[in-house]
N, C-alpha and C positions, 0 to 999 in steps of 0.2 A: 352665919350658920354654915356656910360653905367650908370653913376651916375649923369647925367645932371639934374639940378634943384632938388637936394636932399641935405638934411642935413646929413653930413658925420660923421661916428663914426669909428675912427681907432681901429683896433682889434689887440691885442698883445698877444703873448704867455706868459706863467708864468714868463719867464726871462726878459720880456719887449721888445722882438723883434717884430717889426711890421710885421704882416703876411697877413693882409687883411683889408677890409673896409666893413662897413655896411652903407646903405644909406636909409634914410626915405624920401619919396616924400614930396615936398613942394607944390605940385599941386594936381591934381585929377587922377594921374596915377593909372592904374588898380592894379599894385603891390605896396602895401604900403611900404614894405621893400624889398630891394635886397642886396645881398652880393657879395663879390669877388667870382669868380668861384672857385670851389674846385680844389686844387692843392696838391702836396705832403706836402707843408708847411701849407696850409690852409684847414683844415678839421673841419668844424664848430662843428661837434659832438664830437670832441676831445679837444675843447677849452671852457673856461669859461670867458666871457667878464668881465674885471675889475680885474681879479685875480692878474695881475702883480702889481696893486696898493694896493689891499686889503690883500695880503697874510700875511703881518706882523701882521695886526690887527686880522686876522682870527686865526693865531697861538696863539696870546696873549689871545684871547677870548676862543679858543678851540672849537669854533662853526663857521659854515659858513651859511650865509643866502642866499638862492637861489631864485631869482626872474626870471620872464620870459623874460623881454626885457630891452632895453637900457634906456627908459624913467623911467621904474620902478626902475632901479638901481640908476639913478640920483635922483629920488624922495627920496629914502631911504637914500642916502648919505646926501642930503640936510636936512633931518630930524635928522642927527647926528649919523646915524648907518653906520660905515665904514667897517664892516666885511661881505661884500655882493658881490655876483657875479651874472651874468645873463647867461641864457642858449641861449639867442639870438633867442627866439621864437620857439626853437625846444623842443621836449620831452627830458627829462633828459636821456642821454645815458649811457651805461656801462662804456665808456671811461671817461665821465665827473664824474661819481660816483667814479671811482678809483682816479681821480684827487682830488675830495673832501676829500677822505680818507687820502690822503697824507698830508693834512694841518689841519684837524680837526677831532674831535671825535663825534661831533653832527652836524647834518644838520637840518636847519630850513627852511621849504618850505613856500614861500610866493607867491602863485600863484593867478591868478584872481579868484574872488568869483563866477564866472559862472560855469555852468555844465562842460564845457570843461576843465577849470582850476582844478576843483575837480577831474575829471577823470585822468588828468595828474598827480596829486599828488598821486592818488591811484596806478597808474602804476609805479610810481617811488619808492614806498614804498618797494617792495621786492628787488629791485636792491640795495637800500641803506642798508637794513637789511642784505643782503648777504655780504656786506663789513663790517659787525659788527659795523655799525654806529647807534648811537641813532638818532631818527627822531622825530622832532616836526613840527607842522604846524600852520601857522597864519590863523585865521578864519576871512575872509572878507565877507561883505554882498553881496548878489546876484548882479552881474554887476559891482562890485567895483574891482579896482586894486590898487596897492600901489601909483601910480601916481595920480589917481582920489581922493583917500583918502587924500593925502597931499593937493591937490588943494582945495578940498571942506571942509576939517575939520582941516587942519593945521599940522605942523610938530609934535607937541606933541601928536596928535591923532594917527598919523602913528606910531611913536615910541612906543606908549602905546599898539597898536595892536600887534606889534612885541614882546614886553615884555610879553604879555598875551598869547603867543603861547602855544598850548596844545600838549600832547603826541600823535603822529600820530597813533600809534597802538591802544591806548585806544579809540581815536576818531573813528577809523575805526570799532572797535568792537561795539561801541555804535550805529553805523549806521547799521550794518548788523545783530545784535542780537535783537530779540523781546524785547520790554520794559515792557510788561504787565506781572505782577505776577512773581512768582518764577519758573523758567524753569530749568529742569534737564539738566545736561551736555550733554547727547547724543542729545537732541533736539537742544541745542545751537550749537553743532558741525554741525548738519544737516543744520541748518539755515545758518551758516557761509559758509559751502560748497556750498549750493545752490546759495548764493550771489556771491561767487568768480567765479563759473563756468557759470554764466549768460552771 
């Protein structure tokens, strides 16, 4: 009954063992997504959706593309990118970051283009850098996500967005440092500190 009238997504651990389910409503339920209740085997913050299928491609590529949800992952795979996992709608956790570091040297974040998605990327950055991972980010327009980009612009457009990912640290510095004129390093440092502590 918990998953009645929902589209089901089986969730497996990296070795392929079924540990839980995610369900998206097919009606107007208040909760758009629900998951199996947390158990010893099913802890959403320690799992990455799709890793059981994509881990070989991730190892070969040396990079892991991280998206937010099930449909975003399906869109990316349909666009021909198979080195992808999803956080199942949660903020990237320390456990998930350690899991990424086991399989790749570079993490490419492809979160929604809205403010919440950008903030989630910003919060993930220190966790990823702490594991000595290179971090890149895919830049999507306001309100866009991988699924909507594919539906509205096509497979090639989505894969092009992913290929055009930018260095996440440089992108963050561009955001927090003033752009006008030549600014001395102490002023730059103060601006960065003010932004980080806001």
